[in-house]
Backbone as XML, in Angstrom:
<?xml version="1.0"?>
<chain id="A" units="angstrom">
  <residue number="1" name="MET">
    <atom name="N" x="-8.793" y="9.908" z="4.199"/>
    <atom name="CA" x="-7.982" y="10.367" z="5.301"/>
    <atom name="C" x="-8.574" y="9.928" z="6.636"/>
  </residue>
  <residue number="2" name="GLN">
    <atom name="N" x="-9.891" y="9.758" z="6.686"/>
    <atom name="CA" x="-10.494" y="9.366" z="7.945"/>
    <atom name="C" x="-10.143" y="7.928" z="8.323"/>
  </residue>
  <residue number="3" name="LEU">
    <atom name="N" x="-9.764" y="7.112" z="7.348"/>
    <atom name="CA" x="-9.336" y="5.746" z="7.671"/>
    <atom name="C" x="-8.050" y="5.746" z="8.476"/>
  </residue>
  <residue number="4" name="LEU">
    <atom name="N" x="-7.236" y="6.778" z="8.328"/>
    <atom name="CA" x="-6.002" y="6.846" z="9.099"/>
    <atom name="C" x="-6.247" y="7.043" z="10.581"/>
  </residue>
  <residue number="5" name="ASP">
    <atom name="N" x="-7.461" y="7.449" z="10.966"/>
    <atom name="CA" x="-7.794" y="7.558" z="12.386"/>
    <atom name="C" x="-7.732" y="6.195" z="13.065"/>
  </residue>
  <residue number="6" name="PHE">
    <atom name="N" x="-7.963" y="5.129" z="12.306"/>
    <atom name="CA" x="-7.868" y="3.784" z="12.873"/>
    <atom name="C" x="-6.439" y="3.451" z="13.278"/>
  </residue>
  <residue number="7" name="ALA">
    <atom name="N" x="-5.457" y="4.089" z="12.671"/>
    <atom name="CA" x="-4.056" y="3.801" z="12.966"/>
    <atom name="C" x="-3.614" y="4.407" z="14.286"/>
  </residue>
  <residue number="8" name="GLN">
    <atom name="N" x="-4.429" y="5.235" z="14.895"/>
    <atom name="CA" x="-4.059" y="5.843" z="16.162"/>
    <atom name="C" x="-4.126" y="4.858" z="17.316"/>
  </residue>
  <residue number="9" name="TYR">
    <atom name="N" x="-4.870" y="3.791" z="17.145"/>
    <atom name="CA" x="-5.090" y="2.830" z="18.212"/>
    <atom name="C" x="-4.584" y="1.459" z="17.789"/>
  </residue>
  <residue number="10" name="PRO">
    <atom name="N" x="-4.233" y="0.608" z="18.751"/>
    <atom name="CA" x="-3.795" y="-0.755" z="18.378"/>
    <atom name="C" x="-4.950" y="-1.545" z="17.760"/>
  </residue>
  <residue number="11" name="LEU">
    <atom name="N" x="-4.616" y="-2.410" z="16.838"/>
    <atom name="CA" x="-5.651" y="-3.207" z="16.174"/>
    <atom name="C" x="-6.319" y="-4.194" z="17.123"/>
  </residue>
  <residue number="12" name="ASP">
    <atom name="N" x="-5.709" y="-4.435" z="18.269"/>
    <atom name="CA" x="-6.275" y="-5.386" z="19.223"/>
    <atom name="C" x="-7.638" y="-4.956" z="19.753"/>
  </residue>
  <residue number="13" name="ILE">
    <atom name="N" x="-7.945" y="-3.664" z="19.735"/>
    <atom name="CA" x="-9.201" y="-3.200" z="20.318"/>
    <atom name="C" x="-10.378" y="-3.355" z="19.364"/>
  </residue>
  <residue number="14" name="TYR">
    <atom name="N" x="-10.126" y="-3.633" z="18.096"/>
    <atom name="CA" x="-11.197" y="-3.761" z="17.112"/>
    <atom name="C" x="-11.656" y="-5.209" z="17.000"/>
  </residue>
  <residue number="15" name="SER">
    <atom name="N" x="-12.844" y="-5.399" z="16.447"/>
    <atom name="CA" x="-13.362" y="-6.753" z="16.251"/>
    <atom name="C" x="-12.509" y="-7.485" z="15.216"/>
  </residue>
  <residue number="16" name="HIS">
    <atom name="N" x="-12.683" y="-8.808" z="15.172"/>
    <atom name="CA" x="-11.880" y="-9.625" z="14.257"/>
    <atom name="C" x="-12.133" y="-9.229" z="12.800"/>
  </residue>
  <residue number="17" name="ALA">
    <atom name="N" x="-13.387" y="-9.005" z="12.442"/>
    <atom name="CA" x="-13.715" y="-8.645" z="11.055"/>
    <atom name="C" x="-13.071" y="-7.318" z="10.667"/>
  </residue>
  <residue number="18" name="LEU">
    <atom name="N" x="-13.122" y="-6.337" z="11.552"/>
    <atom name="CA" x="-12.516" y="-5.042" z="11.257"/>
    <atom name="C" x="-10.996" y="-5.145" z="11.204"/>
  </residue>
  <residue number="19" name="ARG">
    <atom name="N" x="-10.424" y="-6.017" z="12.046"/>
    <atom name="CA" x="-8.973" y="-6.246" z="12.002"/>
    <atom name="C" x="-8.543" y="-6.824" z="10.657"/>
  </residue>
  <residue number="20" name="VAL">
    <atom name="N" x="-9.318" y="-7.758" z="10.127"/>
    <atom name="CA" x="-9.006" y="-8.352" z="8.821"/>
    <atom name="C" x="-9.099" y="-7.292" z="7.729"/>
  </residue>
  <residue number="21" name="ILE">
    <atom name="N" x="-10.126" y="-6.455" z="7.790"/>
    <atom name="CA" x="-10.278" y="-5.384" z="6.798"/>
    <atom name="C" x="-9.114" y="-4.409" z="6.883"/>
  </residue>
  <residue number="22" name="LEU">
    <atom name="N" x="-8.735" y="-4.013" z="8.095"/>
    <atom name="CA" x="-7.653" y="-3.039" z="8.262"/>
    <atom name="C" x="-6.276" y="-3.637" z="7.995"/>
  </residue>
  <residue number="23" name="THR">
    <atom name="N" x="-6.186" y="-4.946" z="7.915"/>
    <atom name="CA" x="-4.904" y="-5.581" z="7.637"/>
    <atom name="C" x="-4.750" y="-5.924" z="6.162"/>
  </residue>
  <residue number="24" name="PHE">
    <atom name="N" x="-5.794" y="-6.471" z="5.550"/>
    <atom name="CA" x="-5.642" y="-6.992" z="4.192"/>
    <atom name="C" x="-6.344" y="-6.167" z="3.119"/>
  </residue>
  <residue number="25" name="VAL">
    <atom name="N" x="-7.473" y="-5.546" z="3.413"/>
    <atom name="CA" x="-8.196" y="-4.772" z="2.408"/>
    <atom name="C" x="-7.621" y="-3.363" z="2.315"/>
  </residue>
  <residue number="26" name="VAL">
    <atom name="N" x="-7.578" y="-2.678" z="3.432"/>
    <atom name="CA" x="-6.946" y="-1.357" z="3.540"/>
    <atom name="C" x="-5.766" y="-1.560" z="4.483"/>
  </residue>
  <residue number="27" name="PRO">
    <atom name="N" x="-4.572" y="-1.752" z="3.960"/>
    <atom name="CA" x="-3.455" y="-2.240" z="4.794"/>
    <atom name="C" x="-2.886" y="-1.212" z="5.769"/>
  </residue>
  <residue number="28" name="ILE">
    <atom name="N" x="-3.758" y="-0.606" z="6.557"/>
    <atom name="CA" x="-3.305" y="0.329" z="7.582"/>
    <atom name="C" x="-2.537" y="-0.412" z="8.675"/>
  </residue>
  <residue number="29" name="GLY">
    <atom name="N" x="-2.934" y="-1.642" z="8.959"/>
    <atom name="CA" x="-2.245" y="-2.418" z="9.983"/>
    <atom name="C" x="-0.793" y="-2.674" z="9.642"/>
  </residue>
  <residue number="30" name="PHE">
    <atom name="N" x="-0.501" y="-2.890" z="8.374"/>
    <atom name="CA" x="0.876" y="-3.139" z="7.969"/>
    <atom name="C" x="1.703" y="-1.865" z="7.938"/>
  </residue>
  <residue number="31" name="ILE">
    <atom name="N" x="1.045" y="-0.712" z="7.915"/>
    <atom name="CA" x="1.766" y="0.553" z="7.927"/>
    <atom name="C" x="2.074" y="0.983" z="9.357"/>
  </residue>
  <residue number="32" name="ALA">
    <atom name="N" x="1.104" y="0.861" z="10.239"/>
    <atom name="CA" x="1.237" y="1.455" z="11.564"/>
    <atom name="C" x="1.387" y="0.428" z="12.689"/>
  </residue>
  <residue number="33" name="PHE">
    <atom name="N" x="0.550" y="-0.598" z="12.713"/>
    <atom name="CA" x="0.484" y="-1.460" z="13.889"/>
    <atom name="C" x="1.532" y="-2.566" z="13.907"/>
  </residue>
  <residue number="34" name="TYR">
    <atom name="N" x="1.620" y="-3.352" z="12.853"/>
    <atom name="CA" x="2.474" y="-4.529" z="12.878"/>
    <atom name="C" x="3.968" y="-4.218" z="12.995"/>
  </residue>
  <residue number="35" name="PRO">
    <atom name="N" x="4.493" y="-3.183" z="12.343"/>
    <atom name="CA" x="5.917" y="-2.885" z="12.569"/>
    <atom name="C" x="6.237" y="-2.526" z="14.023"/>
  </residue>
  <residue number="36" name="SER">
    <atom name="N" x="5.386" y="-1.730" z="14.649"/>
    <atom name="CA" x="5.651" y="-1.380" z="16.045"/>
    <atom name="C" x="5.394" y="-2.565" z="16.969"/>
  </residue>
  <residue number="37" name="ALA">
    <atom name="N" x="4.395" y="-3.386" z="16.680"/>
    <atom name="CA" x="4.142" y="-4.576" z="17.486"/>
    <atom name="C" x="5.281" y="-5.573" z="17.352"/>
  </residue>
  <residue number="38" name="TRP">
    <atom name="N" x="5.915" y="-5.627" z="16.198"/>
    <atom name="CA" x="7.043" y="-6.530" z="16.009"/>
    <atom name="C" x="8.187" y="-6.144" z="16.941"/>
  </residue>
  <residue number="39" name="VAL">
    <atom name="N" x="8.383" y="-4.860" z="17.143"/>
    <atom name="CA" x="9.464" y="-4.389" z="18.014"/>
    <atom name="C" x="9.073" y="-4.478" z="19.482"/>
  </residue>
  <residue number="40" name="LEU">
    <atom name="N" x="7.847" y="-4.134" z="19.824"/>
    <atom name="CA" x="7.455" y="-3.957" z="21.212"/>
    <atom name="C" x="6.768" y="-5.152" z="21.859"/>
  </residue>
  <residue number="41" name="ARG">
    <atom name="N" x="6.247" y="-6.089" z="21.077"/>
    <atom name="CA" x="5.460" y="-7.176" z="21.659"/>
    <atom name="C" x="6.014" y="-8.539" z="21.253"/>
  </residue>
  <residue number="42" name="GLU">
    <atom name="N" x="5.749" y="-9.512" z="22.083"/>
    <atom name="CA" x="6.093" y="-10.896" z="21.763"/>
    <atom name="C" x="4.989" y="-11.498" z="20.896"/>
  </residue>
  <residue number="43" name="GLY">
    <atom name="N" x="5.342" y="-12.416" z="20.029"/>
    <atom name="CA" x="4.361" y="-13.138" z="19.236"/>
    <atom name="C" x="4.020" y="-12.499" z="17.908"/>
  </residue>
  <residue number="44" name="PHE">
    <atom name="N" x="4.593" y="-11.356" z="17.612"/>
    <atom name="CA" x="4.287" y="-10.688" z="16.349"/>
    <atom name="C" x="5.423" y="-10.822" z="15.347"/>
  </residue>
  <residue number="45" name="GLN">
    <atom name="N" x="6.429" y="-11.638" z="15.649"/>
    <atom name="CA" x="7.562" y="-11.784" z="14.746"/>
    <atom name="C" x="7.174" y="-12.451" z="13.439"/>
  </residue>
  <residue number="46" name="LEU">
    <atom name="N" x="6.135" y="-13.256" z="13.419"/>
    <atom name="CA" x="5.743" y="-13.940" z="12.192"/>
    <atom name="C" x="5.073" y="-12.987" z="11.199"/>
  </residue>
  <residue number="47" name="TYR">
    <atom name="N" x="4.656" y="-11.815" z="11.646"/>
    <atom name="CA" x="4.006" y="-10.872" z="10.747"/>
    <atom name="C" x="4.986" y="-10.109" z="9.867"/>
  </residue>
  <residue number="48" name="LEU">
    <atom name="N" x="6.243" y="-10.046" z="10.249"/>
    <atom name="CA" x="7.214" y="-9.302" z="9.450"/>
    <atom name="C" x="7.405" y="-9.920" z="8.059"/>
  </residue>
  <residue number="49" name="PRO">
    <atom name="N" x="7.610" y="-11.238" z="7.919"/>
    <atom name="CA" x="7.691" y="-11.804" z="6.562"/>
    <atom name="C" x="6.381" y="-11.644" z="5.785"/>
  </residue>
  <residue number="50" name="LEU">
    <atom name="N" x="5.250" y="-11.723" z="6.475"/>
    <atom name="CA" x="3.966" y="-11.523" z="5.818"/>
    <atom name="C" x="3.844" y="-10.090" z="5.309"/>
  </residue>
  <residue number="51" name="ALA">
    <atom name="N" x="4.269" y="-9.142" z="6.099"/>
    <atom name="CA" x="4.227" y="-7.738" z="5.680"/>
    <atom name="C" x="5.143" y="-7.497" z="4.486"/>
  </residue>
  <residue number="52" name="ALA">
    <atom name="N" x="6.321" y="-8.086" z="4.506"/>
    <atom name="CA" x="7.247" y="-7.921" z="3.388"/>
    <atom name="C" x="6.673" y="-8.560" z="2.120"/>
  </residue>
  <residue number="53" name="GLY">
    <atom name="N" x="6.060" y="-9.716" z="2.249"/>
    <atom name="CA" x="5.452" y="-10.378" z="1.104"/>
    <atom name="C" x="4.301" y="-9.574" z="0.519"/>
  </residue>
  <residue number="54" name="LEU">
    <atom name="N" x="3.467" y="-9.027" z="1.402"/>
    <atom name="CA" x="2.360" y="-8.207" z="0.905"/>
    <atom name="C" x="2.867" y="-6.921" z="0.258"/>
  </residue>
  <residue number="55" name="ALA">
    <atom name="N" x="3.925" y="-6.339" z="0.795"/>
    <atom name="CA" x="4.495" y="-5.136" z="0.185"/>
    <atom name="C" x="5.000" y="-5.443" z="-1.219"/>
  </residue>
  <residue number="56" name="LEU">
    <atom name="N" x="5.667" y="-6.572" z="-1.386"/>
    <atom name="CA" x="6.133" y="-6.962" z="-2.718"/>
    <atom name="C" x="4.964" y="-7.248" z="-3.655"/>
  </residue>
  <residue number="57" name="LEU">
    <atom name="N" x="3.934" y="-7.896" z="-3.143"/>
    <atom name="CA" x="2.763" y="-8.214" z="-3.948"/>
    <atom name="C" x="2.059" y="-6.944" z="-4.424"/>
  </residue>
  <residue number="58" name="PHE">
    <atom name="N" x="1.779" y="-6.030" z="-3.505"/>
    <atom name="CA" x="1.098" y="-4.795" z="-3.878"/>
    <atom name="C" x="1.988" y="-3.905" z="-4.740"/>
  </residue>
  <residue number="59" name="GLY">
    <atom name="N" x="3.268" y="-3.872" z="-4.447"/>
    <atom name="CA" x="4.190" y="-3.087" z="-5.261"/>
    <atom name="C" x="4.289" y="-3.625" z="-6.675"/>
  </residue>
  <residue number="60" name="GLY">
    <atom name="N" x="4.396" y="-4.932" z="-6.811"/>
    <atom name="CA" x="4.446" y="-5.550" z="-8.141"/>
    <atom name="C" x="3.143" y="-5.364" z="-8.898"/>
  </residue>
  <residue number="61" name="GLY">
    <atom name="N" x="2.015" y="-5.487" z="-8.201"/>
    <atom name="CA" x="0.727" y="-5.265" z="-8.847"/>
    <atom name="C" x="0.559" y="-3.828" z="-9.314"/>
  </residue>
  <residue number="62" name="GLY">
    <atom name="N" x="0.973" y="-2.893" z="-8.489"/>
    <atom name="CA" x="0.901" y="-1.491" z="-8.879"/>
    <atom name="C" x="1.809" y="-1.176" z="-10.053"/>
  </residue>
  <residue number="63" name="TYR">
    <atom name="N" x="2.996" y="-1.755" z="-10.051"/>
    <atom name="CA" x="3.922" y="-1.557" z="-11.166"/>
    <atom name="C" x="3.361" y="-2.146" z="-12.462"/>
  </residue>
  <residue number="64" name="GLY">
    <atom name="N" x="2.743" y="-3.316" z="-12.356"/>
    <atom name="CA" x="2.130" y="-3.932" z="-13.536"/>
    <atom name="C" x="0.990" y="-3.086" z="-14.088"/>
  </residue>
  <residue number="65" name="LEU">
    <atom name="N" x="0.160" y="-2.539" z="-13.205"/>
    <atom name="CA" x="-0.923" y="-1.668" z="-13.659"/>
    <atom name="C" x="-0.377" y="-0.392" z="-14.295"/>
  </residue>
  <residue number="66" name="TRP">
    <atom name="N" x="0.685" y="0.148" z="-13.731"/>
    <atom name="CA" x="1.319" y="1.341" z="-14.291"/>
    <atom name="C" x="1.836" y="1.064" z="-15.706"/>
  </residue>
  <residue number="67" name="GLN">
    <atom name="N" x="2.514" y="-0.064" z="-15.882"/>
    <atom name="CA" x="3.047" y="-0.414" z="-17.193"/>
    <atom name="C" x="1.925" y="-0.647" z="-18.201"/>
  </residue>
  <residue number="68" name="ARG">
    <atom name="N" x="0.854" y="-1.271" z="-17.772"/>
    <atom name="CA" x="-0.295" y="-1.490" z="-18.660"/>
    <atom name="C" x="-0.901" y="-0.154" z="-19.084"/>
  </residue>
  <residue number="69" name="GLY">
    <atom name="N" x="-1.015" y="0.765" z="-18.147"/>
    <atom name="CA" x="-1.534" y="2.083" z="-18.463"/>
    <atom name="C" x="-0.632" y="2.842" z="-19.422"/>
  </residue>
  <residue number="70" name="LEU">
    <atom name="N" x="0.677" y="2.701" z="-19.255"/>
    <atom name="CA" x="1.599" y="3.375" z="-20.168"/>
    <atom name="C" x="1.508" y="2.811" z="-21.586"/>
  </residue>
  <residue number="71" name="ARG">
    <atom name="N" x="1.314" y="1.511" z="-21.722"/>
    <atom name="CA" x="1.189" y="0.906" z="-23.050"/>
    <atom name="C" x="-0.089" y="1.355" z="-23.760"/>
  </residue>
  <residue number="72" name="ARG">
    <atom name="N" x="-1.151" y="1.590" z="-23.000"/>
    <atom name="CA" x="-2.432" y="1.956" z="-23.603"/>
    <atom name="C" x="-2.613" y="3.468" z="-23.721"/>
  </residue>
  <residue number="73" name="TYR">
    <atom name="N" x="-1.689" y="4.245" z="-23.234"/>
    <atom name="CA" x="-1.806" y="5.706" z="-23.226"/>
    <atom name="C" x="-1.701" y="6.289" z="-24.626"/>
  </residue>
  <residue number="74" name="ARG">
    <atom name="N" x="-2.575" y="7.185" z="-24.927"/>
    <atom name="CA" x="-2.530" y="7.971" z="-26.165"/>
    <atom name="C" x="-2.604" y="9.429" z="-25.749"/>
  </residue>
  <residue number="75" name="SER">
    <atom name="N" x="-1.727" y="10.234" z="-26.257"/>
    <atom name="CA" x="-1.739" y="11.656" z="-25.897"/>
    <atom name="C" x="-2.906" y="12.361" z="-26.586"/>
  </residue>
  <residue number="76" name="ALA">
    <atom name="N" x="-3.225" y="13.542" z="-26.115"/>
    <atom name="CA" x="-4.369" y="14.268" z="-26.659"/>
    <atom name="C" x="-4.126" y="14.694" z="-28.116"/>
  </residue>
  <residue number="77" name="GLY">
    <atom name="N" x="-2.881" y="14.954" z="-28.497"/>
    <atom name="CA" x="-2.603" y="15.400" z="-29.853"/>
    <atom name="C" x="-2.242" y="14.288" z="-30.804"/>
  </residue>
  <residue number="78" name="HIS">
    <atom name="N" x="-2.294" y="13.062" z="-30.344"/>
    <atom name="CA" x="-1.837" y="11.938" z="-31.152"/>
    <atom name="C" x="-2.936" y="11.270" z="-31.923"/>
  </residue>
</chain>
C-alpha cells in the first residue's frame, strides 16, 4: 500500500531509474500518471497504445497463470 504514495505526485519529479520501475515493474504510472498526462499534457499521446498493450500483456499473463493453477488444483478431499 505504501507504493501507492508514489501515485500522489507526477512521475516527472522522480529520477529516471525510479520512473522506469514505477512504469514497468510496478505499473503505478500506467494506473495514475499516464492516463491523466494523456489528457492534460502534450507529448504523452504515444503512451496510450503502450498502456493498452501492457494491460493486455499483463491481463493475458494473469489469465494464463490462473488457468495453469486451475489445471493443477487438487481439492483437500480428493
